[in-house]
Every structure is written in structure tokens, then in C-alpha cells.
C-alpha positions, -999 to 999 in steps of 0.1 A, spaced: 178 -277 -91 166 -251 -65 154 -261 -30 117 -259 -40 123 -284 -69 115 -258 -96 139 -231 -111 133 -199 -92 109 -214 -66 121 -214 -30 117 -243 -6 110 -224 26 93 -190 25 88 -166 54 60 -140 50 58 -111 75 25 -95 84 2 -125 79 -23 -111 104 -31 -84 78 -53 -89 48 -25 -87 21 -1 -109 41 -27 -136 48 -37 -139 12 -2 -140 -1 8 -167 25 -23 -188 16 -16 -186 -21 20 -197 -16 10 -225 7 -13 -238 -21 16 -239 -46 31 -274 -48 65 -260 -58 69 -245 -23 76 -269 6 69 -247 37 53 -213 43 59 -197 76 38 -166 86 56 -142 110 39 -117 132 49 -99 165 34 -112 198 -1 -98 203 -10 -96 166 -46 -103 157 -56 -138 148 -56 -144 110 -84 -156 88 -92 -193 83 -74 -193 50 -41 -197 69 -48 -233 80 -18 -245 58 5 -218 69 28 -223 99 25 -195 124 53 -180 144 50 -150 167 84 -133 173 96 -98 178 117 -81 151 149 -85 171 146 -123 171 139 -128 134 176 -136 127 176 -168 147 143 -178 131 157 -174 95 188 -195 104 170 -222 124 143 -228 97 168 -226 68 147 -200 50 152 -195 13 130 -165 7 115 -137 28 84 -117 17 81 -85 37 46 -72 39 43 -60 75 39 -23 67 14 1 82 1 27 57 -17 50 81 -13 57 118 -37 42 143 -41 62 175 -53 31 194 -21 13 183 4 41 192 -2 65 164 26 78 142 54 67 165 43 30 165 38 32 127 74 44 122 87 18 146 70 -10 126 77 3 91 113 17 94 129 0 125 111 -33 117 124 -33 81 159 -24 92 160 -53 117 145 -77 93 171 -69 66 199 -71 91 186 -106 99 185 -115 62 220 -103 58 232 -129 83 211 -158 68 236 -176 46 210 -199 30 187 -170 20 186 -162 -17 155 -141 -23 139 -110 -6 107 -94 -18 97 -61 -2 64 -43 -5 68 -6 -14 45 20 -28 43 47 -55 41 71 -25 80 69 -28 77 95 -56 61 120 -33 40 148 -47 50 182 -61 37 208 -86 70 200 -105 62 163 -109 65 148 -143 34 135 -161 45 99 -157 70 85 -131 95 58 -141 114 37 -116 144 60 -121 125 92 -112 137 109 -81 111 126 -58 110 164 -63 101 169 -27 102 147 4 66 134 10 46 152 37 29 121 49 45 96 72 39 66 50 57 82 20 87 91 42 88 56 56 88 41 21 119 62 12 137 49 43 127 13 36 139 15 0 172 30 13 177 0 35 170 -24 6 197 -6 -15 222 -11 13 212 -48 16 218 -53 -21 253 -39 -18 261 -62 12 244 -93 -2 247 -92 -40 241 -130 -41 204 -125 -29 177 -116 -54 160 -84 -40 127 -73 -55 110 -41 -46 74 -36 -57 60 -1 -58 23 -7 -56 -3 18 -67 -33 21 -43 -52 -12 -40 -88 -14 -51 -112 -42 -61 -142 -62 -49 -125 -74 -17 -100 -47 -9 -107 -27 23 -84 3 26 -84 39 34 -90 46 -3 -119 22 -7 -136 36 24 -131 71 9 -150 62 -22 -177 45 -2 -186 77 16 -220 91 6 -203 125 5 -168 126 -10 -146 157 -2 -123 169 -29 -100 198 -33 -115 228 -50 -100 234 -85 -81 202 -86 -90 170 -105 -59 148 -103 -52 118 -125 -51 85 -105 -41 49 -110 -53 19 -91 -42 -17 -88 -67 -45 -85 -59 -65 -53 -59 -98 -73 -33 -85 -96 -12 -74 -67 -13 -111 -54 -3 -123 -89 27 -100 -91 38 -110 -55 34 -147 -63 55 -144 -94 82 -124 -76 86 -153 -51 85 -183 -74 105 -166 -102 136 -144 -101 129 -107 -108 156 -86 -93 151 -48 -93 124 -22 -85 91 -22 -103 61 1 -106 29 -20 -102 -3 -3 -114 -32 -8 -137 -27 8 -171 -46 39 -179 -59 66 -155 -91 80 -140 -95 115 -129 -108 118 -93 -141 133 -106 -146 104 -130 -140 79 -102 -165 97 -79 -191 97 -107 -185 60 -114 -190 53 -77 -223 72 -77 -212 94 -49 -217 131 -42 -186 153 -47 -181 182 -23 -152 205 -34 -136 223 -5 -106 246 -2 -75 226 7 -72 241 43 -108 233 48 -105 197 37 -99 188 73 -135 198 81 -149 175 54 -125 147 65 -137 151 101 -173 147 88 -164 115 71 -148 102 103 -179 112 123 -200 92 99 -178 62 104 -160 62 71 -124 62 83 -98 91 79 -75 105 54 -38 113 61 -15 137 43 -4 110 19 -40 107 6 -47 144 7 -16 151 -14 -26 124 -38 -60 140 -43 -43 174 -49 -16 163 -73 -24 128 -85 2 103 -96 7 82 -127 35 57 -131 50 38 -161 47 0 -158 65 -10 -190 94 -26 -170 69 -48 -151 51 -59 -183 84 -67 -200 101 -85 -171 71 -104 -157 52 -110 -190 21 -99 -171 -2 -68 -175 -26 -60 -146 -61 -51 -155 -67 -15 -163 -73 12 -136 -108 16 -149 -115 -21 -149 -102 -24 -113 -123 5 -102 -154 -9 -119 -149 -42 -101 -149 -23 -68 -181 -5 -78 -199 -37 -87 -191 -52 -53 -206 -22 -35 -234 -13 -59 -265 -1 -41 -246 10 -11 -251 41 11 -275 67 -1 -269 103 8 -295 114 34 -308 149 38 -291 152 72 -258 140 58 -259 165 29 -267 193 53 -238 183 75 -215 182 44 -226 217 35 -219 229 70 -184 214 69 -177 232 36 -189 265 50 -168 260 82 -137 254 61 -143 286 41 -148 306 73 -115 292 87 -96 302 56 -111 337 56 -102 341 93 -67 330 86 -63 355 58 -76 384 80 -51 375 107 -22 376 82 -33 410 67 
């Protein structure tokens, strides 16, 4: 019998990043599972206070270098690593702080896991950004597909480093079940991400001449896969996405938004407009996704877990229903969008003249 009293279910679980939306919901769901004895949420000192849903989760604030002692003292059976930053925040240290948390933080955590003799399960959040983007990409990525090019965006490069550390951990601790989940971009009625903010813009910039195929994952299905990864044994690496695809133009039409195609070098002008209007910002990871698209095969997940996430279209429709009747494009916003497009075109023409 396992420590949690159920085959596969751990007794004591540590969840990193519970001050964030995903980590908080995963920890709360685990705390409600009677098969699990204790759930401990870990965040660095100074992290934001979590939502009320963590009232049954024990909170510990500790820096990454001290996690090892925590795992030993609490006799932890499983670790769920969700403390990743998908986009740099200038107010929080920008790209340097993002890499420190993603790469160095994961390296230190796995080093601590290696020393924890009682530990028997590690679940790590990853991303389909691990495949990068390239004009030579296959139509569908499987878990064995190697990236054709190193991702331009910081998050994609961090994911490659993180998965490399997990492979090293597997070699050093073959007795521990290590699960890596490559999530497609989250969407749904409650998700609040760079991607959902992009589709909530009244004016949505796209790359002229490109209509990439996209996959999304409903946030609730991400929670289900994470929960099963913790209470069951599923070693290996898995693509996690909703079946089927939507083209970017289809998604924009479904969302009832106005598409504004721009030349790729001029996309920064349209993105700057979105930022000015208060709709967040896009990084190179998102820009490359909207140029090339990305579709992954999920047959390994379906076969191993016995679970099929809702389709990409269904997940996106749930997002739309939750935000129906949102922002309407005003005349001033449309004029600003047109000016952003024209400014981008002028920049490209000027660059061409300088090179000729």
C-alpha cells in the first residue's frame, strides 16, 4: 500500500507556484482529494497572497536553495513543479528574472528532489513551445520530434533547458516516476493568459499572408491531467492539447473581433497599440506561433491516461461564451489600428531603401 492509502496516490505532495492561478487550482484540487494526506504549497518569499481556495493547503515560503531541507523534513512523496513564468515582466526583473525562476529554479528544485530519499514522483509543467517553430516543421509533432530550430522566445528556450534537467534527473533517480506535460496554450472560461488577452482585444493583429493552425487546451482539462499525473503513475513525456485545430482567422471570427493583418516586421506596431489600449503584450514565442502555428499528436496521452480533453474548438467556444458581449471596436480604436498598420509598412519600406 502506498503512503496515501491508494495505489499511485502519494501521501504528502508539494506544489510549487501556488501564488499563481494554475498552481493554486491544482493545490486546491489535491487538498480536496481524500486519498492525499497533506498538500504543501511552496512559493518564494514575497510572492503574492493566493486566492481563498487555498484554505486547506499548507503554505511555506522558502527560496529555491532551501527546498532540499523542506522535502526531507516533511517526508514528501511527490513534487508538482508549476512555478514557471511564460512571459517576462519588466516590473519583476524582465527576462533575467524570468530565466532565474524558470531555469535556475528548476535546476535547484530537481537537485533537492535527487537528495530526497522518500520521494517517488515528480510532475513538471512543460509546453509545446519545446518544439520551437520553423518553416521545416512537420504537420504534426509527436513527443519524439526534435525541434528544427532553437526557439527565438525566452520561454521556449527555458522549456528546452528544463526538460534537459528532467532527463538528467531521470538518469540519476530511476526509482522516481517523472512525468513531463507539454501543454498547449490554455484557454477557457476562467483562463487569463497572454493568449486570452490577445483574443479579447477589439483589434487583433495578425501576420499578413499567414493563417496558422492552432491547438488550445481547456484549463479544466489541464487540471484533470495534472491531477491524474499525481494520483496515478504515468512516467514519460506527454503532449496535452485539445483534439482538432482552428486556424487563427477562424478563431478571430469566432471571437467576433476585427483582424488587422500586418507585415511581420510591422507587427510590433500593432502589438504596441494593444499594449497602449491595456490588452497586454506579445512576446516572440506568441508571434512565432501566429506565423507558423503548431499542432501536436496526443494519442500517447489518450492511450496512457484513458482521458481525451475536449476539442480545441469546444475549448475556444467556452472562452467565447464567457466573454460574449465584450469590448466593441470604437471608431477611434479602428483609426489607431489603421495608423499602426501604416506605420509598420513605412518602417519596412524605409528598411528596404536603406539596404538597397
